[in-house]
N, C-alpha and C positions, 0 to 999 in steps of 0.2 A: 825254967830260966828265972834268974833273980830279976829284980826290979832294976838294977843298975845295967845288967846286960841288955834288958829290954829298951831301956832309955838310949843306951848307945847305939843299938840297932835301928831303932826309931829315928834317931838323929842322923844316922848315916843314910837311912832311907830318904828323908826330907832334903838332904844335901844332894843326893843324887837326882831327885826329882827337879830340884831347883835348877840344876845344871843340864837338864834335859838329857840325862844319859839313858833314860829308859826309852825303849822304842814305844811310840804311840801308833798303833796300828789301826787302820780303818779300812773297810771294804771300799773298792773303787765305786761300787753301786751307790753306797750311802754318800760318798763325797759328790758324785755327779747329781744325784737327787737333790742335795743341798745347793749345788751351784745352779741347777735349774730353778729352784724356788727363789734364790736371790737374784737371779737374772730376770725372772718374771716381775719381781718387785721393781727392779731397776727399770724395765721396760714401762711399767705402770707409771712411775715418776717421769720418764721422758714424755710419755703420752699426755699426761695430765698438764704438764708445762706447756705443751703445744695446744691444748684444748681449752684450758680455763681462761677466760678473758683477762683476769688481772695479771696472769703469768704471761700470756701472749703479748700484753702490752709492754712488759719489761723486755721480752725478747726482741720485739720490733724495734724498740728503742735502740738496740745495738746497731741497726742498719744506719743510723743517722750520724754516726762518728761524732765529730765535734759538735754538731748541731743538736745532739740529743738534750732532752730536758734534764736538767740537773737534779731534779727530785727523784729520778730513778736510780737504782744501783748502778754503780760504775761499770760493773762487768758481769751482768747477769748470766751470759752464756757460760763463763766459767764457774759460776755458782752451780748452775745446772750439772756441769761435768762433775764438780767436786762433790755435790750431794749424792749423786749416784755412786761415785767411787767411794765415798766414806761409808754410805749404806752397805754396799757389797762388803767392804773391809769389816764393818761392825758385825754383820751377821755371820760371816765365815769365821771371825775370831771367836764368836760365841760358841760355835759348834767344834772349832779346832783352835783351842786357845794357844797352843804352841806354835801355830803358823803365823800369828799376828805380825811379828817383826820381819816376816819374809813375804808380805804382801806389797807389791809395787805398783804404783799408778802413774798416770802422766802428770797429774795436777798437785800443786801444793794447796794445802787446806788452810792457808792463812790469807785473810782479806783485810784491807783498809778500807772502810766505808767512806762516804763524802764528808763525814764529820771528823775524819782522821782516827777512828777508833779501830785498833787492830783485833780482829775476832777470829779464832780458831774454829772451823767448822768440824763439829763431831756429832755423832748420833748419841743422844742422851737416853737415859733409862725410860722416860715417859715421853708421850707425845707433846704434852704441855711444855716440858723442859726444852725439848728440840725446837717447839714453835717460839719460845722466848728467845732462844739462842738466834734462830733465823731472823727474828724482828730486829736484832741488833745489826745483823749484816744488811738487811733490807731497808735499813733507815726508818724503822717503825711501821712498815707496811704489814700490818696485822693480817689482812685477808690472804695476801700471797703466802705469808709464813705459816698460816694455818693450813692452806691447801697443800703445801709441801710437806709439813710435819705429818699430816694425816696419811699422805702417800707413803712416807718412810715407814710409819708404824702399822700400816695395814697388814693384815695377814694374807698370804698368797698360798693357796693349796693346789691351784689348777695348774699342774705341770705334766708334761708328757709322761706316760707310763713307761716303765723300764722292765716290765714282766717278761717281755719276749726276748730279752737280751741276757747273754751270759757274761755277767761282770762280777763273778764271785771270786775275786782275788783281793788280798789286802796289800796295803802299802804303808811304809813307815812315813807318817806326816812330818816328822822332823827333817826328813830328806826332801820335802816339797817346798816350792815357792809358787807365787801367783802373780801374773801381770794382768792389769785391768786397763782396758781403754773405755772409759765411761760413755762417751758419745763420740764415736768415730765419724768424721765428716761433719764437724760442727758447723761449718758454713752453710751446708744444705740444711741442716737442722734449723738455723736461724731464718733462712730464706722461707722455708715452709712450703715450697712449691712441690707439685706432683710431676715426676718425670714421665716421659713417654717411652714406652717400651719399643725396642726394634723387634725384628721378626723372630729372634731367639728368646726374648724376654728380658733382655738387659736394658738398663737406662744409662744415659749419659750423666745425668744430675737429678736432683730432687730428694724428697724425703726417703725414698726407697734405698738411697745410698747410705742412710744412717744405720749404724750398727753399735751394739753394746757387746764388748769382747771380754771374756773371762778365760785365761789360760792357765793351766797348772803344769809346772815343769819339775823335774827331778834334779835337785842340787848336785848329786854325785855325777851325774852324766851331762847335765845341761840340756837334756831332751824335753820337748814338749810332750806331755802324756795325756793330758785331758784338756778339751776345749768346749766351751759353750759360747755361741754366737746368736744374738737375738737381733732381728730386723723389726723394730716396733712398728714400722710403717711399710711393711712388705706389699701390701695390697689394699687398695681403697675400695670400700664397698658403698656404691652410690645409693643403694636402697636405705641403708642406715646412717649414711653420711658419716661413717667412722673407718679407722683404720684397722686392718687385721694384721696381726704380728705373726712372724715365722721364727722358730727356734731350731737351730742345728746344733748337734752335739757329735763329739767323736772322742774315743779312747784308743790309745796306742801304747800299751804297757805289757811287757813280757810277751806272753803268747796271745794276748787278747788284742784284736783289731775290730772294734765295734763302732758303728756310727748310726745315726738317725736316717741316713741317706742310703740310697741303692748304689748299685755299681755304676761304673763309668761307661757302660757299653754303648750308649748313645754317643758319647764323644769319640769313642774308638772307631766308630763307623761313620763319623761325619765326613763328608766329602771335602768341604773346606775347613781348613784348621784356622782358628781365631786366637789371636793374642791381644790381651787387653793391657793398655798402656796409660801412663798419665800424660796430660797435654804438654807437659814440660819435658818429655822424653826427647833425647837427642835425636836429630834428623838422621844421622849416620846409622843409629841403631834401628830406626824406623825403615830406612831404605833396605837394610839388610834382611830384617825380618818379613818385610813385604814380598819378597821373593817367594816365600812359602807360606805365609800366613795372611789372613785378612786381618787388618789392624782395626781395633775398636778402642775408644777412649771413654773413661769413666772417672767420676770423682770419688775420693776416699780410698785409702789404702786397704782398709778392712773390707770395703765393698768389692774391690777388685779381687781379693782373696776369696770372698764368698762367691763372686762369679765364676771363678775357677772351681770351687768346690762344687757348685750347682751345675757345672758343665756348660755354663753359658759361654765360656771361653776355655781354650785348651790350656792356656798358661797366662801368667801376669809377669811381665818383665819390667824390671826397674834397674837402670844402670847407675844411678847415682844416689848419694847419701840424702835421703829424705824420708826415711822410714825407720821405725823404732820397734823395739822388742814387744811393746804393749800392742802394736798394730798386728803382730804376726803370731804371737803365742797360741791364742785360741784357734784360729784357722789351720795352724800348722798341725796340730794333734788331730783334727779332722781329715786333713789331706793325707796324713800318714796312715790313718785308719782305712782310707780308700785306695792305698797303694801309691800315692803321690807324695809331695813333700815341698819344703821350702828351703833352697839352698843359697848360699852366699854368692852373688853375682861376681864380685871380684875375685874370690878364691877359686870358684868354678871355672872362670876363663883362664887364670893362671895355670890351672891343672891342664886344662883343655890344650893350652899353647904349648906346654912343656912336655906332655906326655907323648912318648913314641907309639903308644897303643891306644885303641879307643877306650873312653871312659865307661866303666862298668856300674852296675847297680851297687856294688860294694864301695866304689869310689863316691857315688852319690850319698851314701849313708855317712861318710866322713865329712861331706860338705854341708850337711844340714845346719840351719841356724842354731846356735848355741845360746841358751837363755841365762847363763851364769856369767860367762866371759864378757865384761863390759868395761873396758878401761881399768881392770883391776878391782873394780867394786861395782856394786848395784847401788843405783841412787834413784831417788824418787821423782826428779825432774830432769828433763833433757838438758836444760839450760844450767844444771849444776856442774856440769863438765864443760869447761870453757873451750877445750879443743874439739869438741864434738864427737868424741870417741864413743859415746853411748849410741849414736846412730849406727845403722848397719850400712855396709858398703854395697848397697844395692841388693836385690833378691831376684830369684826366679822361683815363682810359685807354680806348680804343675800337678796335673792329675794322673798323668801316665809317664812311665820312664822313657818311652820312645819319643814323646813330644820334647822332653827337656834335653835329650840327647841330640836331637834335631836342632834345637835352638842353640845349644853350645857349639855345635859343629858350624852353624851359620855365623855365629859371633866371634869365633876364636881368631878370625884373621882381620878384625877391624882394629 
């Protein structure tokens, strides 16, 4: 090949690469291992903020509203959210560069501090650079900025082993996107209280409701295919005066349905069925469900999905628009791997009311929440779409097909 032909081919190669026309394949096992590592880092940041005195003081000030001390950062709870979100985005983009523009989160990373300076929170190349940036956001609070920067740049290798799982299948990462909920149940995170467990192990509120959610979906289908959910404060150890975290994951892609959890046998054989709801749920929906289910109430959309995953409840029912794709994507993949799912409340009831035959499992497959279709475009903040089309029209998260069919049969006449 002459030099000119080689240069032409090389130019064509770079042009194709730039346009992302080449398939970038990765094994699901490698992607999951990476998400487990970054979720462990995110959990560590959330724990440090609740543990270190200078950072706890910033969180506590959020409770005081207009009475808070002006020397503190104006919205530290949001900084905690964003720092975790941007840490996840940064480390995923390092490992999968082509996915960077398809990582979506709940929060904007732009802040205006009390001095009127606009600062964009990003993760820098070095701990020192990240610390300097955070000092600007935190109005010069060096100690707090140092603690946060060290957590962001720490190395985390202690993740669950995947050796016992068959995850040897690859996927085109150009066809993937990610939804992040950096701190689900932020209100409980700020309060910092310990929830009391009921007889089944569920809490109504408290730090146990806090979750970090990272879900991967396939753009071509809109399906959730991989999810990692961490409860940084799953269990309190009074001996060590510290919290023990819990990590759950699930993969539902092609023929693979693997999860860190066991089957739902206990739920299948439970005498009393339980449905978890929000306190704001309609009285009418509550009355109908109460005929067949024991109703329980809990904080945090993510936690209510996790409660369903863990078998603490048979299902989570939400009839109105107050939930978003970042709340659902991670838990959805885990539920699918367990044989359950998350369907659209509105569309499922429409189908149940119109259908002359019973709803089938195949019908449920068509009703699963889609992670691409969101008012014609995906955006990074819920408030960026003024008509609220990014929120979901209610959901039913379920662990077994029989339970969701019973719920739809109960609700279709209201």
